[in-house]
N, C-alpha and C positions, 0 to 999 in steps of 0.2 A: 930362779923361778923361770918357768917357760912363758912364752908370749901368750899362750892361751889363758894362762892364769892371770896375766896382767889385764886382759880385756874385761870390761864389765859385761856380764851376760845381758843379752838383749831380751831374752824371754824370762819372765818372772811368773812362775806358776802360782805363787802366793797372791799375786795381784791380778785379778780378772777384771776386765772392763765391763761396765754395765751393758745390758742387752741393747740399749738405744745406741750406744756408740758403735757397736758392731754393725747395726743396720745402716748407720750413716756411712760406713766405709763402702758398702755396696752401692750406695746411691750417689757417690761422688762421680763427677764427670771424668771420663777417661779420654785420652787422645785417640784419634783414629776416626774412621768413617763409621757412621751409623747405618745400619742396614735399611734398605728401602722397604716399602710396605709389602711387596710380594715376598721378599726374603724373610721378613718378620713373620708373615703368615705361614710360610713353609716351615720355619723353625718351630713355631708354636704347634703346628700340626704334627711335626716330627716328635715333639715331646708327648703329645696326646697319644700318638701311635705306639710309642714305646711303653707307655703306661698300660696299654691294652695287653701286652705280652709279658707277664711277670717272669716266665721262664727265660726270656732273653735278658731281662734285667739282672736275674741272678747269675747268668752265664757271663755277662759283661760288666761285672762290678769292678770298681777301682776303690782303693782305700786312701782317703786323705786324712791321715792321722787316725783318730778313733772312729771317724764316720765313714760309712760305705756309701759311695755315690755311683751313679750310672756312668759308665765309661764314655769318654768323648768319641771313641771308635763307634759305639752303638749309635750315638746321636748323629754321627756323620753318615753312617749307613742308612739310618732312617730318613735323614734329610735328603739323601740322593734318591731313595725309593719314592718319597713323597714328591720331590721336585719332578721326577719323571712323569708321575701321574698327573700332576698339575699342568705340565706342559702339554699333555694329551687332552686337556680340557675337562678333567673330572673335577667335581666340586668336593670340598673338604669332607662333608658327611659321607659321600660315596666312597671316598678313599678310606675313611675310618672303618667303614663296614666291610670293604672288600680286601684290604691289604692283609697279607699273610706274613708270618714270621720268616718263612723261607725266602720270600721276596726281599725282605729287609736284609737278611744275611747274604743274599746273592747280589745285592745292589752294587757291590764293588767289582763284580765280575765284568770284564771287558769283553765285548763281542769278539769272536774269532776273526782272524785276518781274512779268512775266506768270506765271511759275511760282509765285512767292510768293503772288500774288493767288489763283491757282487752288487752291493748297493751303489757303489761308484759307477759300475758298468751300466746299471739300470738308469741312473741319473743321466749319464752321457747319452744313452739310447733315447731317453725321454726328450732331451734337448734336440737331438738330431732328427728324430722321427715323429715327435709330437705326442706320443702316448706311451703308456707303460707296456701295452700289448704289441706295439710295432717293433719290428726288428728288421735287419737288412734283408732277410729272406722274404718278408712280407711285401717289400717294395718291388714293384715290377717295372722293368725298363724295357721299352720296345726299341731294341737296337736293330 
């Protein structure tokens, strides 16, 4: 006899647990940090945003056994897109009205190196010369 046959099976399809017991499993406390209020707000808003776009949901499906669920990749993309807008100061209803599916799918895109370098140069110029419009050419020196 093989080892697999010696082990008792852990899954018994003939014995289903009642619906209440399955709900209790999800309500158990898990170890780890709980998200703060702003993170919770962003995650809830990300869920609402994904519900707005059924074509994205159908494109990013994952299958957990017989059930089809929204992929965690889509939730991560929506979370990034929502967080960017929240950092800009937009309120949740404004975000729900204005966000597009293209913005969600492009949320993972990183800005180009040229853009990052240019922003860094502008910050350095701002520190040295005091405003975004100032540049070394604008400063006059009477030598």
